C-alpha positions in Angstrom: 201.5 101.7 57.6 204.2 103.5 59.7 205.8 105.6 57.0 205.0 107.3 53.8 206.3 105.6 50.6 209.5 107.0 49.0 208.8 109.9 46.6 208.7 108.9 42.9 209.5 112.4 41.8 212.6 112.5 39.6 215.6 114.5 40.8 215.6 117.8 38.8 219.4 117.7 38.8 219.3 114.4 36.9 217.3 116.0 34.0 219.2 116.7 30.8 220.3 120.3 30.6 218.6 122.4 27.9 219.5 125.9 26.6 216.7 128.3 27.6 215.8 131.7 26.2 213.6 134.1 28.2 211.1 136.5 26.6 210.9 139.5 29.0 213.2 141.1 31.5 211.0 141.8 34.5 210.7 140.6 38.0 209.2 137.3 37.1 212.1 136.5 34.7 214.6 137.3 37.4 212.8 135.0 39.9 212.4 132.2 37.4 216.1 132.2 36.4 217.2 132.3 40.0 215.0 129.3 40.9 215.8 127.2 37.9 219.5 127.7 38.5 219.2 126.9 42.2 217.3 123.6 41.6 218.4 122.3 38.2 221.3 122.1 35.7 219.4 124.1 33.0 221.3 126.8 31.1 220.2 130.3 30.1 221.7 131.3 26.8 219.5 134.2 25.6 217.0 136.9 26.8 214.9 139.2 24.7 213.1 142.5 25.3 211.4 145.0 23.1 214.4 147.2 24.0 217.9 145.9 23.0 219.7 147.8 25.6 217.5 146.5 28.4 218.0 142.9 27.1 221.8 143.3 27.0 221.9 144.8 30.5 219.7 142.0 31.9 221.9 139.4 30.1 225.0 140.9 31.6 223.5 141.1 35.1 222.4 137.5 35.0 225.3 135.9 33.2 223.3 135.1 30.1 225.3 134.9 26.8 223.1 137.1 24.6 220.5 139.8 24.8 218.1 140.4 21.9 216.1 143.5 21.0 213.2 141.4 19.6 211.3 138.3 20.6 211.6 137.1 17.0 215.4 137.1 17.1 215.4 135.0 20.2 213.0 132.3 18.9 215.0 132.1 15.7 218.3 131.4 17.6 219.6 127.9 16.8 221.0 127.3 20.3 217.8 128.0 22.2 215.9 124.7 23.0 213.1 126.1 25.1 211.5 129.5 25.6 210.2 130.8 28.9 207.5 133.5 28.4 208.0 136.1 31.1 206.0 138.9 29.5 202.9 140.6 30.8 200.0 138.2 30.9 198.2 139.8 28.0 201.1 139.0 25.7 201.5 135.3 26.8 199.5 133.8 24.0 201.2 135.8 21.2 204.7 135.0 22.7 204.0 131.3 23.2 202.6 131.0 19.7 205.7 132.8 18.3 208.0 130.3 20.1 205.9 127.3 19.1 205.7 128.4 15.4 209.5 128.7 15.5 209.7 125.0 16.6 210.7 125.8 20.2 209.2 124.3 23.3 207.5 127.0 25.4 206.8 127.4 29.1 205.1 130.2 31.1 203.6 130.6 34.5 199.9 131.1 35.1 198.8 133.8 37.5 197.6 132.3 40.9 194.7 134.7 40.8 193.5 133.3 37.4 
């Protein structure tokens, strides 16, 4: 064999675009949004924080349509298809459960040290 086979990984730009909501407004949320936007066609339509002003400021800074002052409001939004949990690790389970119980898909990152 003189060459590796062609990759079978689908092109992320070919995936259907979904409307994402983000729970949390910290450093990880910023990095996640930047990376997803750089490599896919996904859209961010909402962000939530326990502080409405912080959520609205984050939304404005990142070109996101709405900022919510509670996680419950975001998971109830009809135009959010999937929720990214960007809260502190100790809140991941509760936030993921909240999203799933609202009928949303949920995603989060696992700490590399875990």
